[in-house]
C-alpha positions, -999 to 999 in steps of 0.1 A, spaced: -362 886 -719 -344 854 -726 -310 859 -743 -300 836 -771 -268 817 -763 -241 806 -788 -208 787 -787 -179 809 -798 -149 788 -786 -140 752 -778 -110 734 -765 -102 697 -757 -76 676 -740 -82 639 -749 -65 607 -759 -74 615 -795 -58 650 -796 -50 681 -777 -63 705 -803 -96 707 -822 -83 697 -856 -64 667 -845 -93 656 -823 -119 660 -850 -98 643 -877 -92 613 -853 -129 610 -846 -141 610 -882 -113 586 -891 -126 561 -865 -94 561 -845 -94 546 -810 -75 564 -782 -74 533 -760 -41 516 -751 -24 498 -722 -19 518 -691 18 528 -687 17 553 -659 17 526 -632 19 488 -628 -14 473 -638 -4 436 -637 -27 428 -608 -57 447 -623 -85 430 -641 -86 460 -664 -53 472 -678 -63 496 -705 -76 532 -707 -78 562 -730 -49 582 -716 -38 617 -727 -3 611 -740 26 636 -740 8 662 -720 31 689 -708 14 715 -685 43 739 -691 30 744 -726 1 763 -710 14 777 -677 47 779 -659 61 751 -638 55 769 -605 18 771 -612 16 735 -626 30 722 -593 0 736 -575 -26 719 -597 -39 684 -598 -38 668 -632 -76 673 -637 -71 711 -631 -42 711 -655 -64 695 -681 -92 721 -674 -68 751 -677 -51 737 -708 -84 730 -727 -99 763 -713 -68 782 -726 -74 767 -761 -111 776 -759 -104 812 -749 -79 816 -777 -103 801 -801 -131 825 -790 -110 857 -793 -123 870 -760 -99 894 -743 -110 903 -708 -108 940 -703 -107 947 -740 -138 932 -756 -154 916 -725 -160 930 -690 -144 908 -663 -174 910 -641 -196 897 -670 -176 865 -676 -182 835 -654 -168 799 -651 -185 766 -645 -161 736 -648 -171 704 -631 -154 672 -622 -170 639 -612 -142 629 -588 -118 658 -586 -81 655 -575 -78 618 -571 -41 618 -579 -33 644 -554 -54 625 -528 -35 593 -535 -1 610 -534 -6 629 -502 -22 599 -485 10 580 -493 30 608 -478 9 607 -446 14 569 -442 51 570 -450 63 603 -435 36 615 -411 11 644 -410 37 671 -409 50 662 -443 16 665 -461 16 694 -485 -1 726 -476 -14 726 -512 -31 692 -506 -67 705 -501 -66 734 -526 -52 710 -552 -77 682 -546 -111 698 -542 -133 696 -573 -141 733 -576 -105 741 -585 -110 738 -622 -134 767 -620 -113 785 -593 -80 783 -612 -96 792 -645 -111 824 -630 -77 833 -615 -59 826 -647 -81 848 -669 -94 873 -643 -130 862 -648 -150 878 -620 -186 867 -629 -206 837 -617 -183 809 -606 -197 774 -598 -188 737 -599 -210 708 -607 -203 673 -593 -229 650 -607 -208 620 -617 -209 613 -655 -235 640 -660 -212 667 -647 -200 683 -679 -234 685 -695 -249 700 -663 -221 726 -663 -229 736 -698 -267 736 -693 -264 757 -661 -241 781 -679 -266 783 -707 -293 793 -681 -269 819 -665 -264 837 -698 -300 832 -709 -313 851 -678 -287 879 -681 -264 871 -652 -234 869 -674 -224 877 -710 -199 848 -713 -194 815 -695 -163 792 -696 -178 758 -690 -174 720 -693 -157 693 -674 -123 678 -665 -112 645 -651 -80 626 -643 -89 593 -627 -65 568 -644 -48 562 -611 -43 531 -590 -73 538 -567 -96 549 -594 -89 519 -615 -91 495 -585 -125 510 -575 -141 505 -609 -125 471 -613 -141 461 -580 -175 471 -594 -168 450 -625 -178 481 -645 -149 482 -670 -140 462 -700 -114 434 -695 -105 431 -732 -69 439 -724 -54 421 -754 -74 443 -778 -74 478 -763 -86 495 -794 -116 472 -797 -125 473 -760 -151 501 -760 -179 488 -782 -212 505 -774 -244 487 -785 -224 456 -796 -233 421 -782 -196 417 -772 -195 448 -750 -183 440 -715 -179 474 -697 -167 509 -702 -131 520 -708 -119 549 -686 -107 581 -703 -92 613 -690 -90 649 -702 -112 679 -705 -138 695 -728 -143 732 -724 -167 755 -743 -171 793 -744 -208 802 -742 -218 837 -750 -250 858 -754 -257 863 -791 -257 901 -787 -223 901 -771 -209 877 -797 -222 897 -826 -211 930 -811 -175 918 -811 -177 900 -844 -171 865 -830 -173 833 -851 -202 811 -840 -201 773 -839 -236 766 -829 -265 778 -807 -276 762 -774 -313 760 -774 -324 734 -749 -315 719 -715 -331 691 -695 -322 675 -662 -338 649 -641 -333 622 -614 -340 585 -617 -347 582 -579 -340 545 -585 -306 531 -577 -270 541 -570 -256 528 -602 -283 511 -623 -300 534 -647 -338 538 -651 -348 546 -687 -378 566 -675 -355 591 -659 -334 596 -690 -365 598 -712 -379 626 -690 -347 644 -692 -347 643 -731 -383 653 -732 -376 683 -710 -347 694 -732 -369 691 -763 -397 711 -746 -372 737 -735 -359 741 -771 -395 744 -783 -390 715 -807 -408 683 -816 -391 649 -813 -389 646 -850 -368 677 -852 -338 659 -837 -313 650 -864 -285 635 -843 -279 622 -808 -245 619 -792 -254 590 -769 -241 585 -734 -233 550 -748 -207 538 -723 -204 502 -736 -219 486 -705 -245 458 -710 -272 475 -689 -265 511 -697 -267 508 -735 -300 489 -733 -314 514 -709 -305 544 -731 -319 527 -762 -352 523 -744 -351 558 -731 -346 572 -766 -376 552 -778 -397 566 -749 -386 601 -755 -388 602 -793 -414 577 -802 -414 565 -838 -387 590 -846 -362 570 -825 -358 547 -855 -350 575 -879 -326 596 -859 -288 591 -862 -271 581 -830 -235 575 -822 -213 569 -791 -180 586 -795 -169 569 -762 -161 540 -785 -130 562 -794 -124 586 -765 -133 562 -737 -155 574 -709 -142 606 -694 -166 605 -665 -172 642 -654 -155 655 -685 -175 634 -710 -203 659 -714 -179 687 -722 -160 667 -748 -193 654 -764 -208 689 -766 -177 699 -785 -183 670 -808 -219 680 -814 -207 716 -822 -182 703 -847 -207 679 -862 -232 707 -869 -205 729 -883 -190 702 -906 -222 682 -915 -205 650 -905 -215 624 -878 -186 606 -861 -192 569 -860 -196 543 -832 -166 521 -839 -163 484 -830 -200 479 -836 -196 445 -853 -226 425 -840 -254 449 -829 -273 439 -798 -309 430 -809 -321 450 -779 -302 480 -791 -319 483 -825 -315 519 -834 -293 536 -860 -259 539 -843 -239 550 -873 -216 519 -872 -179 521 -879 -179 548 -906 -185 585 -905 -217 598 -922 -223 630 -941 -255 646 -930 -274 678 -933 -276 684 -895 -296 712 -880 -303 699 -845 -280 678 -822 -287 664 -788 -261 652 -762 -270 629 -734 -251 623 -701 -262 600 -673 -244 596 -640 -243 574 -609 -268 584 -584 -294 587 -611 -283 621 -624 -295 629 -660 -286 658 -683 -294 666 -719 -285 696 -740 -297 705 -775 -276 725 -800 -287 741 -832 -268 750 -863 -265 787 -861 -289 808 -881 -289 845 -874 
């Protein structure tokens, strides 16, 4: 027996807001979260802008002693997860068995800030001064580990590290865990905090990021002829997935139902995408959801604003959906949030859930001169009212990792 899986709670930490209402209102108003980096000196960097989470105080979510033991990406995960748990109304030990609630929170890079800081300590003060918390703060599984400790979740506990596909893989795998009956509830998504000197330098060296430093809010422009690279973001997107039976038994509100999951490999190149791999991934998700391509109403695109990536995804959508590719509404909300790397899929799944609930598609902002090779309907610049029943979210990562999930407007 396959259990139906629904979304009963969501939480975000982003440059556009640290709660669902602020985040959603910013999205549908077309607000950009991109600004000049102020956390360190970027004068020697070719890219000097990012979508940073402003005014984040971890002590709003846990005490100072605990905060000092967590890298910023873990702090984001716990903060967004706390919001999602509160939103869901789940109380472990009261309406949910601790052994039936699991966690899967991924990160593409993990504790980069901690790594940098402790490496500096090593060079300046020697090995005896490196923190005993260095390793447990830095490793990528600590979003999941600390979340389970925080809430006492004793069920399945895993971590995905699949670059920019991480968040979507975490949600898809959690969907499978509940579907097959290994848990009633999963806390899942992604978290990332790479707006650091080393992280920025690495992506600058790849020439992967936008250098539109004089116009930060216009720098992320997916599918536009003037796009020149992605804009790095940071934060977290966490969802509470729950079996339908469990959710209904405790009278939970339901945002949407998860009905399909696809994953594939390009087996092609370290960083350059192959549209065939992405198309196979989308087709697998559609097949898993027992849908036809024409059933898809909305796609939240990976849409990073890189010249090659946006063309590749456009071609992949055409390969996967055929003629329906020209009829489906598509938007890249990275035009506003920036690219949160391993957290992107978590944040964008939240966006799909809110889109289905509200009947509104958030726009692709800064789409002023559409690339002729990107010739689909990208909902340019203004939000769109729509009767949405099915939403798809795509995430594609370095190494050729592809992930797609499909959400459905809930119908009991």
